C-alpha positions in Angstrom: 8.4 15.8 -42.3 6.3 13.3 -40.1 5.9 13.5 -36.3 8.7 11.0 -35.6 11.2 12.9 -37.7 10.2 16.2 -36.0 10.8 14.5 -32.6 14.2 13.1 -33.7 15.2 16.6 -34.9 13.8 18.3 -31.8 11.8 20.8 -34.0 8.7 20.9 -31.8 7.8 20.7 -28.1 10.6 23.0 -26.8 8.5 25.4 -24.8 6.2 26.4 -27.6 3.2 24.5 -26.2 3.2 21.9 -29.0 3.8 18.2 -28.8 7.3 17.1 -29.7 5.9 13.9 -31.2 2.8 14.9 -33.2 3.0 18.7 -33.2 -0.5 19.2 -31.7 -1.1 21.9 -29.2 -0.8 20.7 -25.6 -2.2 23.6 -23.6 -5.6 22.0 -22.9 -4.7 18.4 -22.4 -2.1 18.7 -19.6 0.9 17.8 -21.7 3.9 16.4 -19.9 7.5 17.5 -20.1 10.0 14.7 -20.7 13.7 15.4 -21.3 12.9 19.1 -21.6 10.3 18.5 -24.4 6.5 18.7 -24.1 4.4 15.7 -25.2 0.6 15.6 -25.4 -1.2 13.1 -23.3 -2.5 11.3 -26.5 1.1 10.5 -27.6 2.1 9.4 -24.1 -1.0 7.5 -23.1 -3.1 6.8 -26.2 -6.8 7.5 -26.5 -7.9 6.6 -23.0 -9.9 8.6 -20.5 -8.0 9.8 -17.4 -8.9 8.1 -14.1 -10.3 9.7 -11.0 -8.6 8.5 -7.8 -9.3 9.8 -4.3 -6.7 9.7 -1.6 -7.6 7.7 1.5 -5.1 9.4 3.8 -1.8 11.3 4.1 1.7 10.4 5.1 3.3 12.3 8.1 7.0 11.5 8.0 9.0 14.7 8.5 10.8 13.7 5.3 11.4 16.1 2.4 12.8 15.5 -1.1 16.6 15.7 -1.0 18.2 18.6 -2.9 20.0 16.0 -5.1 18.2 13.9 -7.6 17.9 10.9 -5.2 16.5 10.2 -1.8 14.9 12.1 1.1 16.2 14.1 4.0 14.9 14.6 7.5 12.4 12.4 9.4 13.0 9.3 11.3 12.7 5.5 10.8 8.9 5.5 11.1 6.1 7.3 9.3 2.5 7.8 10.2 -0.2 7.1 7.7 -3.2 9.2 8.8 -6.3 7.7 7.2 -9.4 9.8 6.6 -12.1 8.9 9.3 -14.3 7.3 6.6 -11.7 4.6 6.1 -12.0 3.1 9.6 -14.5 0.5 8.4 -11.9 -1.0 6.1 -9.3 -1.4 8.9 -10.7 -4.6 10.4 -7.9 -6.7 11.7 -5.1 -4.8 9.9 -3.2 -4.8 13.2 -2.8 -8.6 12.8 -0.6 -8.0 9.8 3.2 -7.3 9.9 3.7 -6.2 6.3 1.7 -3.8 4.2 2.0 -2.4 0.7 1.4 1.3 0.5 0.3 2.9 -2.8 0.7 6.6 -2.9 0.8 9.7 -5.2 4.2 11.2 -5.9 2.8 14.7 -5.6 6.2 16.5 -5.7 7.5 14.8 -8.8 9.9 16.8 -10.9 10.4 16.8 -14.6 10.7 13.3 -16.1 13.9 12.2 -17.8 13.7 9.2 -20.0 17.3 8.1 -19.2 19.5 8.9 -16.2 22.0 7.4 -13.9 20.2 5.8 -11.0 21.3 6.6 -7.4 21.5 2.9 -6.4 24.5 2.0 -8.6 25.1 4.8 -11.2 23.9 2.5 -14.0 22.2 4.4 -16.9 18.6 3.3 -17.0 15.1 4.4 -18.0 12.2 5.2 -15.6 10.9 1.6 -15.6 14.3 0.3 -14.4 14.5 2.6 -11.4 12.7 3.7 -8.3 12.7 7.4 -9.2 9.7 9.4 -8.0 9.9 11.4 -11.2 7.6 9.4 -13.4 4.6 10.0 -15.6 2.2 8.0 -13.6 3.2 9.7 -10.3 2.4 6.5 -8.5 4.6 5.1 -5.8 4.4 1.6 -4.2 6.4 0.4 -1.3 6.3 -2.5 1.1 6.5 -1.5 4.8 6.5 -3.0 8.2 3.5 -2.2 10.3 4.6 -1.1 13.8 1.4 0.0 15.4 -2.2 1.0 14.8 -3.6 4.0 16.7 -7.2 4.6 15.7 -7.1 5.4 12.0 -3.4 6.1 12.0 -0.9 3.4 11.0 2.7 3.7 12.2 5.0 2.1 9.6 8.7 1.5 9.1 10.4 1.6 5.7 8.3 4.2 3.9 10.3 6.8 2.0 7.3 8.9 1.1 7.8 12.6 2.0 5.6 14.5 4.4 2.2 15.3 3.0 2.1 12.5 0.4 -1.4 11.4 -0.5 -2.0 7.7 0.2 -4.1 6.0 -2.5 -4.5 2.4 -1.2 -3.1 -0.1 1.3 -2.8 -3.8 0.6 -1.4 -6.8 2.4 2.3 -6.9 2.0 4.5 -9.8 0.8 
């Protein structure tokens, strides 16, 4: 039986450390769990080398992941993005902007589901048709309103990232 047939029949990848698609061992490659089955990174991402990304700061929001599948709880309307001191040189005239796009790491992502009912409207969708933080890339992107700049701290409104979220980049918003 080929790998696709094994996947369809659910014969591998159910906690045995083997890929549900190709049957290879996943222990050393950081396999990912999707719909309760383990997949090796080669089957999910192809033959590419992983990237190395360094956070430039951290979100301080008081928000936590909600106990339900959707949303956050706690915190207020604003969040602080505390940039590492070495990022100050890149902040020239950021205070002139009203909208920023924040790129961040979804460091508290849960198991990925390929299909689910999204919280917005209950429609059954896949990850790419949703705003779920439970995604393979673990990358979040959100447009925010810049409220204030205090040294290397940006006060923003409209960021739903939870407290302690690593910030990867900041771009001019739309």
